[in-house]
Steps between C-alpha positions, in 0.01 A plus 500: 500500500665469161676817398516635142648844543760422769731215602614406847755267642642438845880499512574385850374785727458739207190542294563607139204676342536582126260730315444295185341697222807570294303568184342796682816602685339344808227757515277452801154374393193430710585125470855566626365699798274205590787257472742722695239532779452126516874434512574771757230350722674162467844656573360653819389153618812311397747495788764362270524832314736750662556736209313576176694596183304658216626490145369556149516259203651612172635846418314697777421488864162663453355770273220593739128428505367357175326786322320256268338329805142619494556752218184374334296605801572872553461625853327823598498682833627420847269199547664320200859601572520462878490119522739457204764737637452362859567151364816622330621684807435209727705252289798733499491558872472127584875480424564778748279350767587127451634352824793353307776720354454559130777552250443620142748379237452757223616514135392655176198726544364588849224746432182655650333240721795270451731769638272545794500127570876492490513793744247330726735207544735531800811470287540560130803382298524622138699397198705744306290627207171493694274790427269638773222755486141597564360663181133498602455881497607504140168351392274658757513226758615500863730317734346198675742460787691820559808341660766702314502811726563274805810348335649782291374813670266766358741668253584192302149363529353812354763509219431139401123488536418849358719437187389137467859388458504131415872482418658510846810280498579249775789716619271804529238293685778391740606853568141602570438224748250313282713183503771339711760370254597494132657185370626388152221400265400138553614489859199669665321175589819328637575811706143514633502126590832546672364781719191295566716222629676740731162610642358147515750383758393770744241438769167494318304676768763770556518575129118525471477729803783725385341540158170589673680750724650677197168518331339638814762770502371616163144465621586730789632752247159487323586281205196279510266800519688680226484203262127466560451872423716470189278207388202728545665752265568220247133407510409864435752532210364189329136606556557841346546362149759757397537568126838331501368194677194473277713528182747242629214257577332567167819438300577191702153350437499592134861440396661306786717581792819550298334776294374672814843493653652635177246784509580569857876510442468707183342781704816516708757470221555133565560525876666722760851618424783421736711785632 
């Protein structure tokens, strides 16, 4: 399959996947989801790949799911929203469940679904200056993969999600447990590849089984069930057509996404204040 929204290369035992829509801050489109699924299927079958590193082209890791994707065909009710949000959820969680270790090399903006994808990777290394956040509630939307409480704890998760803070620094994300390391800007990919090489020399079966054992620990604590219940809530939120969500969608269709985001931020004085 020829890819248009991602690139992939094999560097020894390390697969390097790059989200490649820099003009859209690597927003995840339906086409990107299809290409990611195809590639991840291939990685599962390729015994040469021991670790998968995920990066983003340009000035962002990923800005989330592409809000322009399908904007011309408005969705109504659970029947319309369920398959769309299930598709989004499944692609994020593929990085959590992949039999190979996954490492996210993050820079620039890492927001919404992009933030969830980075958290779903086993290890996340961020450049100084990276901005994290999940602002979905600010325009009447919900969280597709509610991973944050499992990494940061309920207090910080509620603070970030209920305020829609999308200006979380890399240092703050590290303190909260969202990421593993902060490195100087421009060194995030090299640092991720170096860690990948350390993992790649380990016994492949032992690494895969240990990752699975850690994931099963979270399953035993109820994570899988909780994520599915949170997805049900997201479906309900999107299906409700709240006034904020309807206005955001209307402005986006009429005036473009930038205008809709400007309207959203203006309602909150330009964004959450830091204290």
